[in-house]
C-alpha positions as CSV (number, residue, x, y, z in Angstrom):
1,A,-76.9,-84.8,-45.7
2,T,-74.3,-87.5,-46.0
3,L,-75.5,-88.6,-49.5
4,K,-75.7,-85.0,-50.6
5,R,-72.2,-84.4,-49.5
6,L,-70.9,-87.5,-51.2
7,T,-72.6,-86.4,-54.5
8,V,-70.6,-83.2,-54.4
9,E,-67.4,-85.0,-53.5
10,Y,-67.7,-87.5,-56.3
11,E,-68.5,-84.7,-58.7
12,L,-65.4,-82.9,-57.5
13,V,-63.1,-85.8,-58.3
14,G,-64.7,-86.3,-61.7
15,D,-66.4,-89.7,-60.9
16,W,-69.7,-88.7,-62.6
17,Q,-71.1,-92.2,-62.7
18,R,-70.8,-92.7,-59.0
19,A,-72.0,-89.2,-58.3
20,R,-75.2,-90.0,-60.2
21,E,-75.7,-93.3,-58.3
22,V,-75.4,-91.5,-55.0
23,Y,-77.7,-88.7,-56.2
24,E,-80.4,-91.2,-57.1
25,D,-80.0,-92.9,-53.7
26,W,-80.5,-89.4,-52.1
27,L,-83.7,-88.9,-54.2
28,A,-85.0,-92.3,-53.2
29,L,-85.2,-91.1,-49.6
30,E,-88.8,-90.6,-48.3
31,A,-88.2,-86.9,-47.7
32,N,-87.1,-86.3,-51.3
33,V,-89.4,-88.5,-53.3
34,E,-91.9,-85.6,-53.6
35,N,-89.4,-82.8,-53.0
36,G,-89.5,-80.6,-56.1
37,Q,-86.4,-78.6,-55.2
38,A,-84.4,-81.8,-54.9
39,W,-85.5,-83.0,-58.3
40,F,-84.8,-79.6,-59.8
41,S,-81.2,-79.7,-58.4
42,F,-80.8,-83.2,-60.0
43,A,-81.8,-81.8,-63.4
44,R,-79.1,-79.2,-63.0
45,F,-76.6,-82.0,-62.2
46,L,-77.6,-83.9,-65.3
47,M,-76.9,-80.9,-67.5
48,R,-73.6,-79.9,-66.0
49,S,-72.3,-83.4,-65.7
50,G,-72.6,-84.3,-69.4
51,Q,-75.4,-82.3,-71.0
52,N,-77.8,-85.1,-70.5
53,Q,-80.8,-83.2,-71.7
54,L,-83.4,-86.0,-72.2
55,D,-83.2,-87.1,-68.6
56,A,-83.0,-83.5,-67.3
57,E,-86.2,-82.8,-69.2
58,R,-88.0,-85.8,-67.7
59,V,-86.9,-84.8,-64.2
60,L,-88.0,-81.3,-64.6
61,R,-91.5,-82.4,-65.8
62,Y,-91.7,-84.6,-62.7
63,A,-90.6,-81.7,-60.4
64,I,-93.3,-79.5,-61.9
65,S,-96.0,-82.2,-61.6
66,L,-95.4,-82.2,-57.8
67,R,-96.9,-78.7,-57.5
68,T,-100.6,-78.1,-57.1
69,E,-102.6,-76.6,-59.9
70,D,-103.3,-73.4,-57.9
71,E,-99.6,-73.1,-57.0
72,G,-98.2,-73.7,-60.4
73,P,-94.5,-74.0,-61.3
74,D,-92.0,-71.3,-60.2
75,F,-90.0,-69.2,-62.6
76,Q,-86.8,-71.2,-62.5
77,E,-88.6,-74.5,-63.3
78,V,-90.4,-73.0,-66.2
79,A,-87.4,-71.1,-67.5
80,F,-85.2,-74.2,-67.2
81,L,-87.6,-76.4,-69.1
82,A,-88.3,-73.9,-71.8
83,S,-84.6,-73.3,-72.3
84,L,-84.0,-77.0,-72.7
85,L,-86.7,-77.3,-75.3
86,Q,-85.0,-74.4,-77.3
87,T,-81.6,-76.0,-77.1
88,H,-81.9,-77.8,-80.4
89,R,-78.3,-79.1,-80.4
90,L,-79.4,-81.7,-77.9
91,P,-82.2,-84.2,-78.2
92,S,-85.7,-83.7,-76.7
93,S,-88.8,-85.8,-76.1
94,L,-90.6,-83.5,-78.6
95,D,-88.3,-84.2,-81.5
96,E,-90.9,-86.2,-83.3
97,G,-93.0,-83.0,-83.8
98,G,-90.2,-81.2,-85.4
99,R,-88.5,-77.9,-84.5
100,S,-91.8,-75.9,-84.3
101,A,-93.2,-78.3,-81.7
102,R,-90.4,-77.6,-79.3
103,F,-90.6,-73.8,-79.9
104,Q,-94.4,-73.7,-79.4
105,A,-94.2,-75.8,-76.2
106,A,-91.5,-73.5,-74.7
107,M,-93.5,-70.3,-75.7
108,A,-96.7,-71.7,-74.3
109,M,-95.1,-72.4,-70.9
110,M,-93.4,-69.0,-70.6
111,E,-96.4,-67.0,-71.8
112,A,-98.7,-68.8,-69.3
113,Y,-96.3,-67.9,-66.5
114,A,-95.9,-64.3,-67.8
115,D,-99.7,-63.9,-67.8
116,R,-99.8,-64.9,-64.1
117,N,-96.9,-62.7,-63.2
118,A,-97.4,-59.7,-65.5
119,F,-95.1,-57.3,-63.6
120,E,-92.0,-59.5,-63.5
121,P,-89.3,-58.6,-66.0
122,M,-87.4,-61.9,-66.0
123,P,-90.0,-63.9,-67.9
124,M,-89.9,-61.2,-70.6
125,H,-86.2,-61.8,-71.0
126,I,-86.7,-65.5,-71.4
127,I,-89.5,-65.0,-74.0
128,F,-87.2,-62.6,-75.9
129,L,-84.5,-65.3,-75.8
130,L,-86.8,-68.0,-77.2
131,L,-88.0,-65.7,-80.0
132,A,-84.6,-64.4,-80.9
133,V,-83.1,-68.0,-81.1
134,E,-86.0,-69.2,-83.3
135,A,-85.7,-66.1,-85.5
136,E,-82.0,-66.7,-86.0
137,A,-82.6,-70.4,-86.8
138,L,-85.2,-69.5,-89.4
139,R,-83.0,-66.9,-90.9
140,Q,-80.2,-69.5,-91.4
141,M,-82.7,-72.0,-92.8
142,A,-84.0,-69.4,-95.3
143,A,-80.4,-68.6,-96.4
144,A,-79.6,-72.3,-97.0
145,D,-82.9,-73.1,-98.7
146,A,-83.1,-72.5,-102.5
147,S,-86.8,-73.4,-102.8
148,E,-89.9,-71.3,-102.7
149,Q,-90.2,-72.0,-99.0
150,A,-87.2,-69.7,-98.3
151,L,-89.4,-66.6,-98.7
152,Q,-91.9,-67.9,-96.1
153,L,-89.0,-68.7,-93.7
154,A,-87.6,-65.2,-94.2
155,E,-91.0,-63.6,-93.4
156,D,-91.4,-65.7,-90.3
157,S,-87.9,-64.8,-89.2
158,D,-88.6,-61.1,-89.6
159,R,-91.9,-61.4,-87.7
160,M,-90.2,-63.2,-84.8
161,T,-87.4,-60.7,-84.8
162,A,-89.9,-57.8,-84.3
163,E,-91.6,-59.7,-81.5
164,A,-88.3,-60.4,-79.8
165,A,-87.5,-56.7,-80.0
166,K,-90.9,-55.9,-78.5
167,Y,-90.4,-58.2,-75.5
168,L,-86.9,-56.9,-74.9
169,E,-88.3,-53.4,-74.6
170,L,-91.0,-54.6,-72.2
171,A,-88.3,-56.4,-70.2
172,R,-86.2,-53.2,-70.0
173,A,-89.2,-51.0,-69.1
174,S,-89.2,-49.3,-65.6
175,P,-91.5,-50.9,-63.0
176,K,-93.2,-47.5,-62.7
177,K,-94.5,-47.9,-66.2
178,W,-96.8,-50.6,-64.9
179,Q,-97.2,-49.8,-61.2
180,G,-96.4,-46.0,-60.8
181,T,-98.6,-42.9,-60.9
182,L,-98.9,-40.5,-63.8
183,E,-96.1,-38.3,-62.5
184,A,-92.9,-39.4,-61.0
185,T,-93.5,-37.3,-57.7
186,P,-97.1,-36.3,-57.2
187,S,-97.5,-32.6,-56.3
188,F,-100.5,-30.9,-54.6
189,P,-99.7,-27.1,-54.3
190,E,-103.2,-26.2,-52.9
191,L,-102.8,-28.7,-50.1
192,T,-99.3,-27.4,-49.3
193,M,-100.6,-23.8,-49.1
194,L,-103.5,-24.8,-46.8
195,V,-101.2,-26.6,-44.4
196,A,-98.8,-23.6,-44.3
197,K,-101.8,-21.2,-43.6
198,E,-103.2,-23.4,-40.9
199,S,-99.8,-23.6,-39.2
200,L,-99.6,-19.7,-39.1
201,N,-103.1,-19.5,-37.7
202,R,-102.1,-21.8,-34.8
203,G,-99.1,-19.6,-34.0
204,R,-96.4,-21.8,-35.4
205,P,-93.5,-19.8,-36.9
206,E,-92.9,-20.2,-40.5
207,V,-89.9,-22.4,-41.1
208,P,-87.5,-20.9,-43.6
209,E,-86.2,-23.1,-46.3
210,A,-82.7,-24.4,-45.9
211,P,-80.1,-22.5,-47.9
212,E,-78.4,-24.3,-50.7
213,T,-75.0,-25.9,-50.0
214,P,-72.1,-23.8,-51.4
215,A,-70.5,-25.3,-54.4
216,A,-67.1,-25.2,-52.6
217,W,-68.4,-27.7,-50.0
218,L,-69.6,-30.2,-52.6
219,P,-67.2,-33.0,-53.7
220,S,-65.6,-32.6,-57.0
221,S,-67.1,-34.7,-59.9
222,E,-63.6,-35.0,-61.3
223,P,-61.3,-37.7,-59.9
224,T,-58.6,-36.5,-57.6
225,P,-55.4,-36.2,-59.7
226,S,-53.2,-37.7,-57.0
227,F,-55.1,-41.0,-56.9
228,V,-55.8,-43.6,-59.5
229,D,-59.4,-43.7,-60.7
230,A,-60.8,-47.1,-59.7
231,Q,-62.9,-47.2,-62.9
232,S,-59.7,-47.1,-65.0
233,L,-58.5,-50.3,-63.3
234,R,-61.9,-52.1,-63.3
235,S,-64.2,-52.4,-66.3
236,A,-67.5,-52.6,-64.6
237,P,-70.8,-53.4,-66.4
238,D,-73.4,-50.8,-67.2
239,P,-76.0,-50.7,-64.3
240,D,-78.8,-50.8,-66.8
241,D,-77.7,-54.3,-67.9
242,A,-78.0,-55.8,-64.4
243,M,-81.1,-57.8,-65.2
244,A,-79.6,-59.1,-68.5
245,L,-76.5,-60.3,-66.7
246,Q,-78.7,-62.0,-64.1
247,V,-80.5,-63.9,-66.9
248,I,-77.1,-65.1,-68.3
249,D,-76.0,-66.2,-64.8
250,L,-79.3,-68.0,-64.4
251,L,-78.8,-70.0,-67.6
252,L,-75.2,-70.9,-66.6
253,H,-76.7,-72.0,-63.2
254,F,-78.9,-74.4,-65.1
255,G,-75.8,-75.9,-66.8
256,L,-76.7,-74.6,-70.3
257,S,-74.1,-73.4,-72.7
258,D,-75.7,-72.6,-76.1
259,L,-78.2,-70.0,-74.9
260,P,-75.8,-68.0,-72.7
261,G,-73.4,-68.0,-75.7
262,F,-76.2,-66.7,-77.9
263,L,-77.0,-63.8,-75.5
264,L,-73.3,-62.9,-75.2
265,E,-72.6,-62.9,-79.0
266,E,-75.5,-62.9,-81.5
267,A,-78.0,-61.1,-79.3
268,V,-75.5,-58.3,-78.7
269,Q,-75.0,-57.7,-82.4
270,A,-78.6,-58.1,-83.5
271,Y,-80.5,-56.5,-80.6
272,G,-78.0,-54.6,-78.6
273,Y,-78.8,-56.9,-75.7
274,L,-75.8,-55.6,-73.7
275,S,-74.2,-52.2,-73.9
276,P,-70.6,-51.8,-75.2
277,A,-69.4,-51.1,-71.7
278,T,-70.9,-54.3,-70.4
279,V,-69.6,-56.4,-73.3
280,K,-66.1,-55.3,-72.3
281,S,-66.6,-55.8,-68.6
282,E,-64.8,-58.4,-66.5
283,R,-68.0,-60.0,-65.5
284,C,-69.1,-60.5,-69.1
285,Q,-65.7,-62.0,-69.9
286,L,-65.9,-64.5,-67.0
287,Q,-69.4,-65.5,-68.3
288,R,-67.9,-66.3,-71.7
289,V,-65.2,-68.4,-69.9
290,K,-67.9,-70.4,-68.0
291,V,-69.7,-71.1,-71.3
292,A,-66.4,-72.5,-72.8
293,M,-65.9,-74.6,-69.6
294,L,-69.4,-76.2,-69.9
295,T,-68.6,-77.2,-73.5
296,K,-65.0,-78.4,-72.4
297,D,-63.5,-76.0,-75.0
298,W,-60.3,-75.5,-73.0
299,N,-58.4,-73.7,-75.9
300,K,-61.2,-71.1,-76.2
301,A,-61.2,-70.6,-72.4
302,E,-57.4,-70.1,-72.5
303,Q,-57.8,-67.4,-75.3
304,L,-60.5,-65.6,-73.3
305,F,-58.3,-65.5,-70.2
306,S,-55.4,-64.2,-72.3
307,D,-57.6,-61.4,-73.5
308,L,-58.8,-60.7,-70.0
309,F,-55.3,-60.6,-68.5
310,Q,-54.1,-58.2,-71.2
311,R,-56.5,-55.6,-70.0
312,R,-55.5,-53.2,-67.3
313,G,-56.3,-54.7,-63.9
314,G,-57.7,-57.9,-65.5
315,D,-55.0,-60.0,-63.9
316,R,-56.0,-58.8,-60.4
317,L,-59.1,-61.0,-60.2
318,P,-58.7,-64.1,-57.8
319,E,-61.7,-65.7,-59.4
320,A,-60.2,-65.5,-62.8
321,H,-57.0,-67.2,-61.7
322,A,-59.0,-69.9,-59.9
323,L,-61.1,-70.6,-63.0
324,L,-58.1,-70.7,-65.3
325,G,-56.5,-73.1,-62.9
326,E,-59.6,-75.3,-63.0
327,C,-59.6,-75.2,-66.8
328,R,-56.0,-76.3,-67.0
329,Y,-56.5,-78.9,-64.3
330,R,-59.5,-80.6,-66.1
331,A,-57.7,-80.4,-69.4
332,A,-54.7,-82.2,-68.0
333,R,-57.0,-84.8,-66.3
334,D,-58.9,-85.5,-69.5
335,A,-55.5,-86.0,-71.3
336,N,-54.2,-88.3,-68.5
337,S,-51.1,-86.0,-68.2
338,S,-48.2,-86.5,-65.9
339,S,-47.5,-84.1,-63.1
340,A,-45.7,-81.8,-65.5
341,G,-49.0,-81.3,-67.4
342,Y,-50.5,-79.8,-64.1
343,D,-47.7,-77.2,-63.6
344,S,-49.6,-74.4,-65.3
345,A,-52.8,-75.2,-63.3
346,L,-50.8,-75.3,-60.0
347,A,-49.3,-71.8,-60.8
348,E,-52.8,-70.4,-61.3
349,F,-54.2,-72.0,-58.1
350,E,-51.3,-70.6,-56.1
351,A,-51.8,-67.2,-57.7
352,A,-55.4,-67.2,-56.6
353,L,-54.3,-68.1,-53.0
354,C,-51.7,-65.3,-53.0
355,F,-54.4,-62.6,-53.4
356,M,-56.0,-63.6,-50.1
357,T,-55.0,-62.0,-46.8
358,E,-56.0,-62.9,-43.3
359,E,-58.8,-60.3,-43.5
360,T,-60.2,-61.6,-46.8
361,S,-59.5,-65.3,-46.7
362,G,-62.3,-66.5,-48.9
363,F,-60.1,-68.5,-51.3
364,K,-57.8,-69.7,-48.5
365,E,-60.8,-71.4,-47.0
366,D,-62.1,-72.8,-50.3
367,P,-61.9,-76.6,-49.9
368,V,-62.0,-77.2,-53.6
369,L,-59.0,-74.9,-54.3
370,Q,-57.0,-76.4,-51.5
371,L,-57.9,-80.0,-52.6
372,R,-56.8,-79.2,-56.2
373,V,-53.4,-77.9,-55.0
374,G,-52.9,-80.9,-52.7
375,S,-53.8,-83.4,-55.5
376,I,-51.2,-81.9,-57.9
377,L,-48.5,-81.9,-55.2
378,H,-49.5,-85.5,-54.4
379,L,-49.1,-86.5,-58.0
380,K,-45.6,-85.0,-58.1
381,S,-44.7,-86.9,-55.0
382,E,-45.9,-90.1,-56.4
383,E,-43.8,-89.7,-59.5
384,Q,-40.8,-89.2,-57.2
385,N,-41.8,-92.2,-55.1
386,F,-42.3,-89.8,-52.2
387,S,-38.6,-89.4,-51.7
388,D,-39.0,-85.6,-51.2
389,R,-40.3,-85.2,-47.7
390,M,-41.0,-81.4,-48.0
391,L,-43.1,-81.9,-51.2
392,A,-45.2,-84.6,-49.5
393,E,-45.7,-82.3,-46.4
394,R,-46.9,-79.5,-48.7
395,A,-49.5,-81.8,-50.2
396,V,-50.6,-82.9,-46.7
397,K,-50.8,-79.2,-45.6
398,H,-53.2,-78.3,-48.4
399,Y,-55.3,-81.5,-47.9
400,K,-55.6,-80.6,-44.2
401,K,-56.8,-77.1,-45.0
402,S,-59.4,-78.6,-47.4
403,A,-60.6,-81.0,-44.7
404,M,-60.8,-78.3,-42.1
405,A,-62.9,-76.1,-44.3
406,A,-65.2,-79.0,-45.5
407,P,-64.4,-82.5,-44.4
408,T,-64.3,-84.9,-47.4
409,A,-63.3,-88.6,-47.6
410,E,-61.0,-87.8,-50.5
411,A,-58.9,-85.3,-48.5
412,W,-58.6,-87.6,-45.4
413,K,-57.8,-90.6,-47.6
414,N,-55.0,-88.8,-49.5
415,I,-53.5,-87.5,-46.2
416,G,-53.3,-91.1,-45.0
417,L,-51.9,-92.2,-48.3
418,C,-49.1,-89.6,-48.2
419,R,-48.3,-90.7,-44.6
420,Y,-48.3,-94.4,-45.7
421,R,-46.0,-93.8,-48.6
422,R,-43.4,-92.1,-46.4
423,V,-43.3,-95.0,-44.0
424,K,-40.6,-96.8,-45.9
425,Y,-38.2,-93.9,-45.4
426,E,-38.7,-94.0,-41.6
427,T,-36.5,-95.9,-39.1
428,T,-37.6,-99.3,-37.8
429,A,-38.6,-97.8,-34.5
430,R,-40.8,-95.1,-36.1
431,K,-42.5,-97.3,-38.8
432,E,-45.2,-98.7,-36.5
433,K,-46.1,-95.2,-35.2
434,K,-46.3,-93.7,-38.7
435,L,-48.4,-96.7,-39.9
436,R,-50.9,-96.1,-37.1
437,E,-51.0,-92.4,-37.9
438,A,-51.8,-93.2,-41.5
439,M,-54.5,-95.7,-40.4
440,Q,-56.2,-93.0,-38.3
441,Y,-56.5,-90.8,-41.4
442,F,-58.0,-93.8,-43.3
443,Y,-60.5,-94.3,-40.5
444,E,-61.6,-90.6,-40.8
445,A,-62.1,-91.1,-44.6
446,N,-64.0,-94.3,-44.0
447,A,-66.3,-92.6,-41.5
448,L,-67.3,-90.1,-44.1
449,D,-67.8,-92.7,-46.9
450,R,-68.2,-96.3,-45.9
451,E,-68.7,-97.5,-49.5
452,R,-65.4,-96.4,-51.0
453,P,-63.4,-99.5,-51.7
454,D,-60.0,-97.8,-52.1
455,T,-60.1,-96.4,-48.6
456,L,-61.0,-99.9,-47.3
457,A,-58.1,-101.3,-49.3
458,W,-55.6,-99.0,-47.7
459,L,-57.0,-99.7,-44.3
460,S,-56.5,-103.4,-44.9
461,I,-52.9,-102.8,-46.1
462,C,-52.1,-100.9,-42.9
463,A,-53.7,-103.6,-40.7
464,V,-51.7,-106.3,-42.5
465,E,-48.4,-104.5,-42.0
466,L,-49.2,-103.9,-38.3
467,G,-50.1,-107.6,-37.8
468,E,-53.8,-107.0,-37.0
469,V,-55.1,-110.0,-38.8
470,Q,-58.7,-109.9,-37.9
471,R,-59.0,-106.2,-38.7
472,A,-57.3,-106.7,-42.1
473,K,-59.7,-109.6,-43.0
474,Q,-62.7,-107.6,-41.9
475,G,-61.7,-104.6,-44.0
476,F,-61.1,-107.0,-47.0
477,R,-64.6,-108.5,-46.6
478,Q,-66.1,-105.0,-46.6
479,L,-64.2,-103.9,-49.7
480,M,-65.2,-107.0,-51.6
481,Q,-68.8,-105.8,-51.5
482,F,-67.8,-103.0,-53.8
483,E,-65.0,-104.7,-55.7
484,E,-66.4,-103.5,-59.1
485,R,-65.4,-99.9,-58.1
486,L,-62.0,-100.8,-56.8
487,A,-59.2,-99.4,-59.0
488,S,-57.0,-102.0,-60.6
489,P,-53.7,-100.5,-59.4
490,V,-54.9,-100.4,-55.8
491,A,-56.3,-103.9,-56.0
492,L,-53.0,-105.2,-57.4
493,E,-51.0,-103.5,-54.7
494,L,-53.3,-104.9,-52.0
495,A,-52.9,-108.4,-53.5
496,E,-49.1,-108.1,-53.5
497,V,-49.1,-107.0,-49.8
498,L,-51.4,-109.9,-48.9
499,L,-49.2,-112.4,-50.7
500,R,-46.0,-110.9,-49.2
501,F,-47.2,-111.4,-45.7
502,S,-48.4,-115.0,-46.5
503,N,-45.0,-116.3,-47.6
504,E,-42.4,-117.0,-44.9
505,R,-39.7,-118.2,-47.2
506,R,-39.3,-114.7,-48.6
507,A,-39.7,-112.7,-45.4
508,A,-36.0,-112.4,-45.0
509,E,-35.7,-110.5,-48.2
510,W,-37.5,-107.5,-46.7
511,Q,-36.8,-108.2,-43.0
512,G,-40.3,-109.3,-42.2
513,E,-41.0,-110.7,-38.8
514,R,-42.2,-114.3,-39.0
515,G,-45.1,-115.4,-36.8
516,R,-46.5,-112.1,-35.7
517,L,-46.5,-110.4,-39.2
518,V,-45.7,-113.2,-41.7
519,Q,-47.2,-116.6,-41.8
520,D,-47.5,-119.1,-44.6
521,G,-50.9,-119.0,-46.3
522,R,-52.3,-116.4,-43.8
523,Y,-53.9,-114.2,-46.5
524,A,-53.4,-116.5,-49.5
525,K,-57.2,-117.0,-50.0
526,E,-57.8,-113.2,-50.0
527,A,-54.9,-112.7,-52.5
528,A,-56.4,-115.3,-54.8
529,M,-59.8,-113.6,-54.7
530,L,-58.3,-110.3,-55.6
531,S,-56.2,-111.7,-58.5
532,K,-59.3,-113.4,-59.9
533,V,-61.1,-110.0,-59.8
534,L,-58.3,-108.4,-61.8
535,L,-58.1,-111.3,-64.3
536,G,-61.9,-110.9,-64.8
537,R,-61.3,-107.4,-66.0
538,S,-58.3,-108.1,-68.3
539,E,-55.4,-110.5,-68.6
540,S,-52.5,-109.5,-66.4
541,G,-49.2,-111.3,-65.9
542,P,-48.6,-109.9,-62.3
543,A,-52.1,-110.8,-61.3
544,R,-51.8,-114.3,-62.8
545,C,-48.5,-114.7,-60.9
546,I,-50.2,-113.7,-57.6
547,L,-52.9,-116.3,-58.2
548,A,-50.2,-118.9,-58.9
549,W,-48.4,-118.1,-55.6
550,S,-51.7,-118.2,-53.7
551,K,-52.4,-121.7,-55.0
552,F,-48.9,-122.8,-54.2
553,L,-49.1,-121.5,-50.6
554,Q,-52.5,-123.4,-50.2
555,G,-50.8,-126.7,-51.4
556,E,-52.4,-126.8,-54.8
557,H,-49.2,-127.5,-56.7
558,G,-50.7,-128.7,-60.0
559,A,-52.9,-125.7,-60.4
560,A,-50.0,-123.4,-59.3
561,A,-47.8,-124.8,-62.0
562,G,-50.5,-124.1,-64.6
563,E,-51.0,-120.6,-63.4
564,F,-47.2,-119.9,-63.4
565,C,-47.0,-121.1,-67.0
566,A,-50.0,-118.9,-68.0
567,A,-48.3,-115.9,-66.4
568,L,-45.2,-116.1,-68.4
569,T,-46.5,-114.4,-71.5
570,G,-47.9,-111.5,-69.6
571,L,-44.8,-111.1,-67.5
572,L,-42.7,-110.9,-70.7
573,T,-44.2,-107.5,-71.5
574,E,-45.3,-106.2,-68.2
575,K,-42.6,-107.3,-65.7
576,P,-39.7,-109.1,-67.3
577,Q,-37.8,-109.1,-64.0
578,M,-40.3,-111.6,-62.6
579,L,-40.0,-114.0,-65.6
580,E,-37.1,-116.1,-64.3
581,E,-38.7,-116.5,-60.9
582,A,-42.1,-117.6,-62.5
583,A,-40.3,-120.2,-64.6
584,Y,-38.4,-121.6,-61.6
585,M,-41.6,-121.8,-59.6
586,A,-43.4,-123.6,-62.5
587,R,-40.7,-126.2,-62.6
588,H,-40.7,-126.5,-58.8
589,C,-44.4,-127.0,-58.6
590,A,-44.3,-129.7,-61.3
591,A,-41.5,-131.5,-59.5
592,L,-43.6,-131.6,-56.3
593,I,-46.2,-133.8,-58.1
594,P,-44.8,-137.4,-58.3
595,G,-45.8,-139.6,-61.2
596,E,-46.7,-136.8,-63.6
597,P,-43.8,-136.6,-66.1
598,Q,-46.1,-135.0,-68.7
599,L,-46.7,-132.0,-66.5
600,S,-42.9,-131.3,-66.4
601,A,-42.8,-131.6,-70.2
602,L,-45.7,-129.2,-70.5
603,V,-44.0,-126.7,-68.2
604,E,-40.8,-126.8,-70.2
605,E,-42.8,-126.3,-73.4
606,A,-44.5,-123.3,-72.0
607,I,-41.2,-121.8,-70.8
608,A,-39.7,-122.3,-74.3
609,I,-42.6,-120.6,-76.0
610,A,-42.4,-117.7,-73.6
611,S,-38.7,-117.4,-74.2
612,E,-39.1,-117.1,-78.0
613,P,-38.9,-113.5,-79.4
614,Q,-42.4,-112.1,-79.9
615,P,-43.3,-110.2,-83.1
616,E,-44.2,-106.6,-82.6
617,E,-47.9,-106.0,-82.7
618,S,-49.7,-102.7,-82.9
619,S,-51.0,-102.1,-79.5
620,G,-54.7,-101.3,-79.2
621,L,-56.4,-99.7,-76.3
622,G,-54.9,-100.4,-72.9
623,D,-56.4,-102.4,-70.2
624,D,-58.0,-100.8,-67.2
625,A,-56.1,-97.6,-67.1
626,D,-56.8,-96.7,-70.7
627,E,-60.4,-97.7,-71.0
628,A,-62.6,-94.8,-72.1
629,E,-64.4,-93.2,-69.2
630,P,-68.1,-93.6,-69.6
631,D,-69.7,-90.4,-70.9
632,A,-72.2,-88.9,-68.5
633,A,-74.5,-88.1,-71.4
634,T,-74.7,-91.9,-72.3
635,M,-75.1,-93.3,-68.9
636,E,-77.8,-96.0,-68.5
637,T,-80.8,-94.7,-66.6
638,P,-82.8,-97.8,-65.3
639,R,-82.6,-96.4,-61.8
640,L,-84.0,-93.0,-62.9
641,D,-87.0,-94.9,-64.5
642,D,-87.7,-96.7,-61.3
643,L,-87.6,-93.4,-59.3
644,L,-89.8,-91.5,-61.6
645,N,-92.3,-94.4,-61.8
646,A,-92.4,-95.2,-58.1
């Protein structure tokens, strides 16, 4: 249960790579190695996380292979795999056989299932979809082909179009057509007369038929003029299209985008798949929005919401406001926007919350919605350096609502971080109390996810500032097991705190208490380890300077002088205010080594080079913060190979 929860949590924060790693750990458990439903859910994750169709196809085939021959695959497994094969925009394991090989394999699976379950309408809908997609593709190929083969392609397209229409009629047919009697209500008048005659012979009085209800007693079919007709405010779908809408929802549940879009657009025009009333309905419009979200087409999603809100009553849907907020949130996150870029998303999330009352508090208890609002307010507080106490309290309030609805390490960690950032604005007497309060929230987060390095980093920072040396070093040792996943800004801040509490000569600058809190070299070794981790990712002036200070505090003056000189160039562009101090420390370290006049000369030469004006260079990609996030569709899959071959 813990691994499954962590998978959802990492997916929620957008860490798809880590979510996949945890998901594979969950599948490796003995209870899930041969659990078909677990592998089916993993295939859905692969599609919605990055349209990773090749791996999803392999996982589905493995899930189906876990069933016995007599049992056979269930409908969702067959429909999912057939839909993947017919999604030609993405690669498949059958690409070597050409387009026809994928189509024939998909049709063979669905027809075999339909033969075993002849009275189910859903397989007929999927077969119609496969035929209609193939017919449309052949029609486009015939139009683009100028050779003699175009005529054959057109004939094949017409034949498949006719077959698709046939299966659509079969899917729409009433169940009574296959299972009912010849008449809707069987009638046997002779038997009825015999029963009545026998009742009279036995002395039972004849029961007169009930009189018809007067017309005045019947409710009017016309809407009451004094009340607004509900149908005029809500555009509901046609009841006859209920099964078709379920098929579209099922395809969206699989994480597919191409096929639901085909049913909502091309199939409506070519086959009348949905009635005009259903096409205009709110449910159908929200399905179009979900298709756009799966393809990350945020502009199209915005246009669809604009069309929906222009309709009468369209802006009265809490789900629509929540989805629009999610679209804008993900668009801003993909663009690495500042807090101002999230303002429109925040407005929609708060609009969704405003619809809920105490009686219908579904959205108020939605942990995702509360977490999104809290994260936006948190980002605004960070940009203001947490100077606005009320804004920070609002973020904490929403984080707590999210944690109460569904406890997550992300919510508890962010609550602790908000509390920690506000400590510097507290009085000296209250600082220790607030630090311990923040530490408790970090403990809650760590209990839910013990392999999250940023939580361990903040725990170590709080322990350092409280003077709990052993607890700080224990937390540091734990986080170094996962240092490759530790964010560079958090690592740099932890290294700065470790260095600050290891340097007594500068304790007076920030009123640090010597002995109990600050002691020379106490955490110098740990600060050096973190700075080396940062330098292993990319060159950084502040990280190089931390490494230099760590070596100085450990008595390695020659190495410290070299590191201070190496830090000068980076500090020139990243933190110019530290340049003068680094030059002074380089000279000081060189002076502490007697009999090495060349070292002082080298230090002066390095300082002179760093002081020269640098030519402007076109900046390429940034360091850690600007590195492209790995696409979920191109993730390496050695772990998946091991699991499937186990």
